C-alpha positions in Angstrom: -0.2 0.2 0.1 1.2 3.5 -0.7 0.3 6.5 1.4 1.1 10.1 0.3 1.7 12.8 3.0 1.7 16.2 2.0 4.4 18.5 4.0 5.4 21.9 3.0 8.9 21.7 1.2 10.7 23.7 3.6 9.5 21.5 6.6 10.1 18.3 4.7 13.9 19.4 4.3 14.5 20.3 7.8 12.8 17.1 9.0 14.7 14.8 6.5 17.8 16.6 7.4 17.4 15.6 11.0 15.5 12.4 10.7 16.7 10.8 7.4 14.2 8.9 5.4 10.6 10.4 6.2 9.0 7.4 4.6 10.7 4.9 6.8 10.3 7.1 10.0 6.5 7.4 9.1 6.2 3.7 8.7 8.2 2.9 12.0 5.7 5.4 13.7 2.9 3.5 12.6 4.2 0.2 13.4 5.2 1.3 16.9 1.8 2.8 17.3 0.1 -0.4 16.3 2.2 -2.5 18.8 1.4 -0.2 21.6 -2.3 -0.5 20.9 -1.9 -4.2 20.8 -3.0 -4.3 17.3 0.0 -6.1 16.0 2.6 -8.3 17.9 6.6 -7.9 17.6 6.9 -10.5 14.9 4.5 -8.4 12.7 6.7 -5.2 13.5 9.7 -6.9 12.3 7.9 -8.0 9.2 6.3 -4.7 8.4 9.7 -3.1 8.8 11.7 -5.7 7.1 14.0 -6.0 10.2 16.5 -8.8 10.2 16.0 -10.2 13.7 13.9 -10.2 16.8 16.8 -8.3 18.5 16.6 -5.7 16.0 13.0 -5.4 16.6 13.3 -5.2 20.2 15.9 -2.8 20.0 13.7 -0.4 17.5 10.6 -0.8 19.9 12.9 0.3 23.0 14.0 3.3 21.0 10.5 4.3 20.8 9.7 3.5 24.3 7.3 0.7 23.4 8.2 -2.0 25.6 7.4 -5.8 25.5 3.9 -6.7 26.6 5.0 -8.9 29.4 2.4 -9.3 32.4 2.5 -10.7 35.9 0.9 -14.1 34.5 3.8 -14.2 31.9 6.4 -13.8 34.6 4.7 -16.4 36.9 4.7 -19.0 33.7 8.4 -18.1 33.2 9.4 -18.8 36.9 7.5 -22.0 36.9 9.2 -23.1 33.6 12.9 -21.9 35.2 12.0 -23.9 38.6 10.8 -27.1 36.4 14.2 -27.0 34.4 16.3 -26.7 37.5 14.6 -29.5 39.1 15.4 -31.7 36.5 19.1 -30.6 36.7 
């Protein structure tokens, strides 16, 4: 899908000088907001932005202050799994 955004030339030049590719920055902003709103997950952010790895995706999300959706229930599940793994050792 192609989306066109009209920005006055003088503003576009200043933004591009500071931010680089405005198309990429706009796409990142959309992906991050969709992730924050729980409309897409991290794998979909990675796919949408064509990032090379989950680490690159996590890094980008952290740069935008959009942290992993991790609940207390997730923590409990992880702790239980760790306890089971340690008990087998």
